[in-house]
C-alpha positions in Angstrom: 0.0 0.0 0.0 2.9 2.4 0.7 4.4 1.7 -2.7 1.0 2.2 -4.3 0.6 5.6 -2.6 4.1 6.5 -3.7 3.2 5.5 -7.3 0.1 7.7 -7.2 1.9 10.6 -5.7 5.2 10.7 -7.5 4.6 8.8 -10.8 1.0 9.7 -11.4 1.3 13.1 -9.7 -2.1 12.9 -8.2 -3.1 15.3 -5.4 -2.6 14.3 -1.7 -6.4 14.1 -1.3 -6.8 11.8 -4.2 -3.9 9.6 -3.0 -5.5 9.4 0.4 -9.0 8.6 -0.9 -7.8 6.0 -3.4 -5.6 4.3 -0.8 -8.5 4.2 1.7 -10.8 2.7 -1.0 -8.3 0.0 -1.9 -7.8 -0.8 1.8 -11.6 -1.1 2.2 -11.7 -3.5 -0.8 -8.9 -5.7 0.5 -10.7 -5.9 3.9 -13.8 -7.1 2.1 -12.1 -9.5 -0.4 -9.4 -11.0 2.0 -7.9 -13.0 -0.9 -4.8 -12.6 -3.1 -5.4 -9.5 -5.4 -3.6 -11.5 -8.1 -6.6 -13.9 -8.1 -9.3 -11.3 -8.0 -12.0 -11.4 -10.7 -14.5 -8.9 -12.0 -17.2 -10.8 -10.0 -15.3 -10.1 -6.8 -15.0 -6.4 -7.6 -18.7 -6.3 -8.5 -19.6 -8.0 -5.3 -17.7 -5.4 -3.4 -19.4 -2.5 -5.2 -22.8 -4.1 -4.6 -22.0 -4.5 -0.9 -21.5 -0.7 -0.7 -24.4 0.4 -3.0 -26.8 0.9 -0.1 -24.4 3.2 1.7 -22.9 5.3 -1.1 -24.4 7.0 -4.1 -23.5 6.6 -7.8 -20.8 9.2 -7.8 -19.0 7.5 -4.9 -19.4 4.1 -6.6 -17.8 5.6 -9.7 -15.0 6.9 -7.5 -14.5 3.5 -5.9 -14.3 1.8 -9.3 -11.8 4.4 -10.4 -9.6 3.7 -7.4 -9.7 0.0 -7.8 -9.0 0.3 -11.6 -5.9 2.3 -10.7 -4.9 -0.3 -8.1 -5.1 -3.2 -10.5 -3.3 -1.1 -13.2 -0.5 -0.7 -10.6 -0.4 -4.5 -10.0 -0.1 -5.1 -13.8 2.8 -2.6 -13.8 4.4 -4.5 -11.0 4.0 -7.8 -12.8 1.5 -9.2 -10.3 -1.3 -9.5 -12.8 -1.8 -9.6 -16.5 -5.3 -8.1 -16.7 -7.5 -5.5 -14.9 -10.8 -7.0 -13.6 -12.3 -3.6 -13.5 -12.2 -3.3 -17.3 -15.3 -5.6 -17.5 -17.3 -3.4 -15.1 -19.3 -0.4 -16.4 -19.2 2.7 -14.2 -22.6 3.8 -13.0 -24.2 6.4 -15.3 -24.1 9.8 -13.6 -26.6 12.5 -14.3 -25.5 16.1 -14.6 -24.7 17.2 -11.1 -26.2 20.6 -10.2 -24.6 21.8 -7.0 -26.4 23.7 -4.3 -25.9 27.5 -4.7 -26.7 30.5 -2.5 -28.5 33.6 -3.6 -26.7 36.9 -3.2 -29.0 37.7 -0.2 -28.0 34.4 1.5 -24.3 35.0 1.0 -24.7 38.5 2.5 -26.7 37.2 5.4 -24.0 34.7 6.3 -21.2 37.2 6.0 -23.1 39.8 8.0 -24.0 37.3 10.7 -20.4 36.6 11.7 -19.6 38.6 14.8 -16.5 40.7 14.6 -15.9 41.2 18.3 -13.5 38.2 18.5 -10.4 37.1 16.6 -12.2 33.9 15.5 -15.1 35.9 14.0 -12.7 38.2 12.2 -10.8 35.2 10.8 -14.0 33.4 9.8 -15.3 36.5 8.0 -12.0 36.8 6.1 -12.2 33.1 5.1 -15.8 33.4 3.9 -15.0 36.6 1.9 -12.0 34.8 0.2 -14.1 31.7 -0.6 -16.8 33.7 -2.2 -14.7 36.5 -3.6 -12.1 34.2 -5.3 -13.9 30.8 -5.8 -11.2 28.9 -4.0 -11.3 25.2 -3.2 -11.2 24.7 0.6 -7.7 23.1 0.4 -6.6 26.2 -1.5 -7.9 28.5 1.2 -6.3 26.5 3.9 -2.9 26.6 2.2 -3.1 30.3 1.1 0.2 32.0 1.7 0.7 35.6 2.6 3.5 35.8 0.0 0.9 34.8 -2.7 -1.4 37.9 -2.0 -0.7 40.9 -4.1 -2.9 43.6 -2.5 -1.7 46.4 -4.7 -2.6 44.7 -8.0 -5.6 42.8 -6.5 -4.5 39.2 -7.3 -3.7 36.0 -5.3 -1.5 33.3 -6.7 -3.1 29.9 -6.1 -1.5 26.5 -6.4 -4.3 24.1 -7.3 -4.8 20.5 -8.3 -1.7 18.9 -9.9 0.4 21.8 -8.5 -0.9 24.0 -11.3 -0.6 27.8 -10.6 -3.2 30.4 -11.5 -3.8 34.0 -10.7 -7.2 34.9 -9.3 -8.5 38.4 -8.9 -9.4 39.4 -5.3 -11.9 42.2 -4.6 -11.7 44.9 -2.1 -14.2 43.4 0.4 -12.0 40.3 0.7 -8.8 42.4 0.9 -10.3 44.5 3.6 -11.4 41.4 5.6 -8.0 39.9 5.2 -6.3 43.1 6.4 -8.5 43.3 9.5 -7.6 39.7 10.3 -3.9 40.0 9.7 -3.7 43.0 11.9 -4.5 40.8 14.9 -3.5 37.3 13.6 -2.1 35.1 16.4 1.6 34.4 16.6 2.4 31.6 14.0 4.0 28.4 15.1 7.4 27.6 13.6 7.1 26.8 9.9 3.6 28.5 9.6 4.7 32.1 9.3 3.6 32.4 5.7 0.1 30.8 6.1 -2.7 33.3 5.9 -5.3 31.5 8.1 -4.2 30.0 11.4 -5.9 28.1 14.2 -5.5 28.9 17.9 -2.2 27.0 18.0 -0.7 29.1 15.3 -0.9 26.3 12.7 -2.7 26.0 9.3 -6.4 25.4 9.5 -7.6 21.9 8.4 -10.2 21.3 5.7 -12.5 19.8 8.4 -12.2 22.9 10.6 -13.2 25.2 7.7 -16.1 22.8 6.7 -17.5 22.9 10.3 -17.1 26.7 10.4 -19.0 27.2 7.2 -21.9 24.9 8.4 -22.0 26.7 11.8 -22.0 30.2 10.3 -24.7 29.3 7.9 -26.9 28.0 10.7 -26.3 31.2 12.7 -27.5 33.2 9.7 -30.6 31.1 9.4 -29.6 29.6 6.0 -31.0 26.0 6.1 -29.5 24.8 2.9 -27.0 21.9 3.1 -23.8 23.8 2.3 -20.0 23.4 2.6 -17.0 25.5 1.6 -17.4 24.2 -1.9 -20.9 25.8 -2.0 -19.2 29.2 -2.0 -17.1 28.2 -4.9 -20.2 27.1 -6.8 -21.9 30.3 -5.9 -19.0 32.4 -7.0 -19.1 30.8 -10.4 -22.8 30.8 -10.8 -23.1 34.5 -9.9 -20.4 35.4 -12.4 -22.2 33.5 -15.2 -25.5 35.0 -14.2 -24.0 38.5 -14.5 -22.6 37.8 -18.0 -19.0 36.7 -17.3 -17.4 34.8 -20.2 -17.3 31.0 -19.5 -13.6 30.8 -20.4 -12.8 33.5 -17.8 -14.7 31.6 -15.2 -12.8 28.4 -16.2 -9.5 30.2 -15.6 -10.7 31.5 -12.2 -11.8 28.1 -11.1 -8.7 26.3 -12.4 -10.7 23.9 -14.5 -8.6 21.9 -17.0 -11.5 21.7 -19.4 -14.3 24.2 -20.1 -16.7 21.3 -20.2 -16.4 21.1 -16.4 -17.3 24.8 -16.2 -20.3 24.4 -18.4 -22.3 23.1 -15.5 -22.8 26.7 -14.4 -24.6 27.6 -17.6 -27.2 24.9 -16.6 -27.5 26.4 -13.1 -28.1 29.7 -14.8 -30.7 28.2 -17.1 -32.7 27.1 -14.0 -32.7 30.7 -12.9 -34.1 32.1 -16.1 -36.5 29.2 -16.5 -38.0 30.1 -13.2 -38.3 33.7 -14.2 -40.1 32.8 -17.5 -42.5 30.5 -15.8 -43.2 33.0 -13.1 -44.0 35.9 -15.4 -45.7 34.1 -18.3 -49.4 34.8 -18.7 -50.1 31.1 -18.7 -48.1 30.4 -15.6 
């Protein structure tokens, strides 16, 4: 498993999160199968996926199959097998995923509900402003460096998936919230001096901490939608498209490799204008 993780990380250059999730999925499969992976058949893989079908959705099933396919490809590379049993298994058909998005009013209510009478509140407001203002992934916000913020030109340099860099504009509200937080930021622990957002121990925030914070701040604002840090990224993109931003520009801002991934936001926008048409049509 250690060699497999090394293969994913160094040779395949997959992200740490992907390496972790793939390794966990393979470990789960081996716990289920208990046999020699060299003898595993497509029926065995199918039985494993069937055993999990009641607890995970189609998207997670597709992810599990992808992880196992990668694992057996690795075994072929190592000379442990001659074929990949996953090749005979069709991935579940996925419908177009339309993520939950917030209205402008809901975003503002969450931002304004954060109390600024404590360092934690000031920090949380800054994180939310950056998530919505820049459309960052939660991992990108957690690893944001002070040296990557160009306040004068209004850009932040982000290192995203696959260690690919991109420049993202950052607006004045996010810069102001950042400046207010940095003015009273706690003393960083050794090695964390350049991290923008710190926990009470002076170390970088974890993805789980930011996830829990976003859920809590939304509840405090009375927003009952099921949201996460990624909801702010979806909302950032949706609001840009709704206001006429070019899809290629939104693609660059999000760091999507293909514009096809970004096209989902045109479908979200179509839901908006469809509702408007049906609301105002004489035959509504």
